[in-house]
N, C-alpha and C positions, 0 to 999 in steps of 0.2 A: 170458121174457116180459117186451118192453119197457113204462115207465114212462106211463104214458098222465093222470097226476095228480099237480101235483108242486105244495108251495108254498113259496115260497124271501121273503126278510126284508133289508130296504134301508134301513142307517143315514140317520141325519138326517147335514146335514155343514153346519161353520161354511165359508162361503168368503171371501174377498177377504184376511181372518187381515189384519188393519190393511192395513197396507202393498203387498201386494198385488191389489188391485182389478182383478178379472177373472179376474187372473191365478195366483190359488191359493187351495186348500180343502184339507182332511182330514178325514177321518170321525170320527166320534164312535160307542159302541157307543148309545146309548141317546135320543131316541124313537127309533123310524122305522115304515114300514110293510110291508104283508106281501099278498102277492097268489098265490091261488090258482087254479094255472090246467089244465082239464082239455083234452087235444089231442081235434082231432075231424074231423072228413069232411065238414064243411058245406065248406070251405075260404075260412071268413069269420074276422076278428075280432070275436070281439067282448063287449062289458063287459056282462056281464046281473045285479053287482050290487057295488052298493058300498058300503060303512058308515061309521059316523065321521065322516060327510062335514054331518049334518045337511040331503042333500038336496041338496045346494051344486054339486055335477060332474056333470059330462054322462054319459052311460049312450054318448050317439052315439062310433061307432068312433071317427073322425076329429075329437072334436074331445077325446078325452080323452090326458091326455100317457101314462099306460100302454100302452093301444092302439095311439097315435101309434108307441109306439118302434115295435110289433111288427109293422106295417103297413108300414116300412119296412123293415126286415129280413127282411120274408116277397115286397116289391117288389123290391130286392138276392139273394134265392135265387130269385127268377124272372128274371131278367135273367143270372142265372148259367149257368139252366137244369137247375139243382138237381132231385134227387128228388122232396125233400120239400115242392117252389119252392107247392104246393097243398094242403098241409096246414090244415086251420082251430086255431080254438082259441077256447076262454069261460072268462074269468077271472070272478074277485071279487076286488075290492079291497077291503083292511081298512083304511081310517086313520087310521091309531094318533100321529099326533104334528099341530098344528096349522097349520092352511093358514094362508097368510101371516106367515109367524112367522121369516123370516130364515134358516131350518133344512134348504132345499132340500127341501120335502114333495113338489113336485112331482116333482124329481131319485130321490128314494126309490121312489115305487110306479113310474114308469118304470124304472130301474134293477129293482127286484124284479120284474117284468114279462118284461123283456127277455130276464133270465138265465133266468125260470121258461121260456118258450120258445124259447130258447137247447138249455137242457137235454133238455127233451123232444123236440128233434129230432137228438140225441147228439152236440150241439154242434159243427152247422160252422162256427161260429165263437170266435178268440179271447176272453178277456172283454177288450183292447182294441181288436180287433176292431170289436166293440159300441161301443164310444161312440160314432162317428159316426150309431147311432140314435137314441139316449137324447138326444145334444144336437138331433138334428131335435126333439121332444115337446116341449125348451126352450122352441121358438117358439113350440108353445102356450099355455106358459105364464108369458111374460113375452119374446114379440117376435123373439128370439131367440137363437142359438143358443152361450149360452153354457157352457162346459163342467166350469169352478171349482165345483159341487158333482154336475153326476153323474159326472165324474172321479176324481173320494176315493169315493162310494158304490159305482164298478164295481169300483173297482180297490181298496180300499181304501191308508189309510195317509196321507200327507202328495202332494199331488199340485201337480208345478211343470205351468203350461199356458204352454208356449214359445212358443208360435208356433199359427194359429188355419189358416191357410195358409202350407205344407203343416200341416199337425196332427201336431204333436209337444210329448206330456208326457210329464213327468220324474216320478219318482216319487222324493222324498226321504228324507233317515238321517230317524229320527226319533229323541228322545235315549231311552233307557228310562226315565226316570223323569220327564217329562212330564203332566203332567193336566193336563184342560180342567176349566171348571166354566164350564154356560151356565145364566143363569135367563132366563127367555122372562116379557115380563108381557103379560099378556090382552087385548090391544091387537091389533090388521090390523096392515100397512103394508105393502099392494103393492106388487109389486119395481117395478114400469111407473112406477108414481109417487113415486119413491123416488128414480127413476132420474129422473125430471122437476126435480128440485133441483138437481143439480148441476150447476157449470161447463161452459160448452162450451170453454172454451180456461183452459190453467193458466199462471202464469212459471215464468221456463226453474228459475230459484232456489227453486220450491217443488218441482220435478220433479225435480231433484238430489237435494234432503233425501233426495225419495218412494224413484226405484232405490237410491240407499244403503241407505235402509233395509231395502225388500226383500233386497239384499245381503248386509247384514247378517245380516239373519232367516233366508236361506237359509244361510248360513258357519255359522251359532250352531246351526242343527241340524246340520251332518255335525258339525262339532266337539264335540256338545257341550256347549257353550259355552252356561250359563241365563244369564250376564248379559248377555253378547251377545247372546242372543233377548231377553232385555227393554231395553235398549236403543234396539232395533230395530221393539216392536212398536207403532209410533206412524204413525199416519196425519195429515198436515199437511192432506191435501188435501179429502177425501171427507165424513171422521169429522165434522171442522167443521160443514155443513151440514147430512148427516142424522142428526147428533144432536139436532139443533132439531124434529125429529118424534118423537124417545122422550121422554116426560115423564120428567122425573127422568134425565136420563143419567149428567149431570154427578156428580151427587152418589152413583149405582152405581156412576163409577169410581172418583172417589176413595175410597169404601171399600175398594175392591179393591183399588188401590194400597197404599193405609194398611195395608189388611191382608195385604200380603206380596205381594199375586201377580205375575210378570213382567211382566205389561202386561198391558191388556182395554181391549179398541176393540168396534164388531158386528159383528156375525152376520151374512154375506149386506149385506143392503137393512134389517135392522133387522124388529121391534123387540127378537129376543131380543141379547142381550149376553153376550158370552165373556172368561174371563179363564185366560190359561192359569200354570198354578202349577210351582213344581217339589212332588212330592209327594202324593201321595194325601189326607192329612190336610190338609196345606195346602191343595189345592182344595176340597174340605169345609170350612171357617173362611171362604178368602175367598166360600164358594158364600153360603154363611151370615148374610156379611153384605152383600154385593149383595142376597140376599131382605128382608133388614131394611131395607139404602137405600129401597127402593120403598115402601115401608109406609106411607110420608104419602104419597105421591099416589092409595091408597087404588086399589091395581093389584093385581088377584090373581096370583100370579105362579107356576114350575114351575123347580123347580132340577135341573137330571141334572150328576152327577160323571163323567168318563169317562176313561180313559186312549185313545190315539189307535187308533183301530178299523182294522187291519189286515189283518185278516181277510176285507170287502168283505162282500157280499152270501152271506146263508147261507140253504143251505136245506133245510129242516126236515120 
């Protein structure tokens, strides 16, 4: 008997990873979003319910990132003349992570939806082949088809987006004792607003430092060289301007480094702040220090401590 209903969980992601602007990201275990989907004979893709968003997200299929990903996949199946090209889906989206958090909220729901639909159709696409469909949904969320959140959410692990044209993503080795502490302050920072403050031109000297740090970070991951990872987690171009949008950023980063973090920076476009650490105990210590550093700014916070999530979306 064919499965006609499925629930998929997709996790949060940390994009940019300091020096890897728009090209690097990794998945963490929590938080994340969940999509429950039923296959129907309607021929339509419908979002029938959304919970956890306080009524802010649209049910209209062409405006919701979860359904846009599935609609794009179905258009490709029709182009190929696939036997299931006219299948329909009803989905219920359970938002379990904050909007505008810098943790890839839109990516999590679209990835959960596309994996659910693909599974219900007998997996006509590999996970890698699903990536362009969820990239298309990112246009709805932030105006551009970026992959640094959706690729790690879909594939798991640490992912480098080497090229967009043609699309070329590379999964990287991750040291076994690499942990992450992420603190989400209770403010919202939209990606499009965080992009408005970025400089359109950068100095050549700064560019050299930035791409050298990116090369150093990837090399540190591959060689399991934690000290090199720490030396390379430095963003001299984007963090200085984006951090001004996050109350207490300098204090939080300072406490993270003083507590022994390898490095600390903004998760995605913010306001969440991540710190990479060696070992779970150190990550928890650093996380507590970051939370304490936010307290004078009278912001509520959420703390997530996790290893890198290698498995990607989870069918529940």
